[in-house]
N, C-alpha and C positions, 0 to 999 in steps of 0.2 A: 881574693876573688879576681881583682884586676891583674894580679901576677899570672894567674892561670890563663886568663883570656889573652894577655900579652904573649905568653909563651906559645899558645896554640896559634895565634896569628903569625908569630915569627916562624914557626914550623911550616905553616902553609906558604908563607912567602918564600921559604927556601925552595919549595917545589914550583912555585909560580912567581918568580922575582919581578915580573913586569905587570902583575895584576893590579890595576889602579884601585879596585875596591879594597884589596888587602892593605895597600899603602894608606888609603883613606881611613880604614878601620884602625890601623896602628896609630896614625896621627891623632885620631880622636881619643883613643885610649890613653896615649901619652898626655894629651891635653887634659883629660879628665883627672889624671893623677898629678897634674902640675909639673910634669917633666917637659917644660917648654922647649928645651934644646932639642930633644928627640922629636917632639911634635913638629917643630919648625923644620927639621930635616925632612920628614916625610911629606909635609904639606908643600915645601919648596920643590921637592923631587916631583911631586904630582904636577905642579905648575910648569916645570921644565919639560917633563917627559910625557905628560898626559894633559895638555892644556885645555882639552875639551871636557874634562871632568868638572862640571859646573859647581858641584857642592864644595869644592876646595876653596873657592874664592871667598866665600862668606867666612868660613872658619879661619882661614889664614889671615884675613883682614882683622878679625877679632883678636887673634893671637898677636898680631903686630901692634894693635892698640894696647893690649895688656902689657907688652914689653917696651912700651914707649917708642914705638916706631910708627907714629901716626901718619906721616907723609906716605910711607910705604903702604899703610892700610888703605888710605884713600886711593892710591894708585891701583892696588889690587882689586878694590871694589869696582873701580872704573873698568878695568880689564874684564872682570867677571861679568859686568853688565853687557859688555860687547859680546862675550862668548855666549851668554844666556840668550841674548837677542838673536844671534846667528843660529842657535839651536832651536829657537822658537819656544824656549822655556820661560814663559812670561811670569810664572810664579817665582822662580829664582831671580829673574830680573827685578821684580818688585821688591823682594827681600833685600837684594843688593842695593837697590836705589834708596831704600829706607836707611840702611846703615851708612851708605855713602853720604846722604844728606845730613844725617846725624853727626858723622865725623867732621863734616864741613860746617857744622853749626847752623844748618838750614832746617831745623825742626819746624814744622808748620802747625803744631798743636796749639790750640787756644786754651788758655788756663782760665 
């Protein structure tokens, strides 16, 4: 099933190579099948070429954490909060702030 979706997305991307949604969809599909190298390629491409695509920051940060690149995850969460704030996307800002705080050991939950 994942293979079919991946192939369709790759075919779409051939026709629209700069479509950020297609890149994001590919990145998340590769992430879901644990192909971290390819997911990283598409997420980092989005950050470089489509820095206003807010959804990228959360998922790239999570991927960085999974592959033991925590300082980069913290940095990408910080950048994502800046982008979300500029775009007025306070929901994304809140989600990024939560994972930023968690990555920095600043969880505020009472047990």
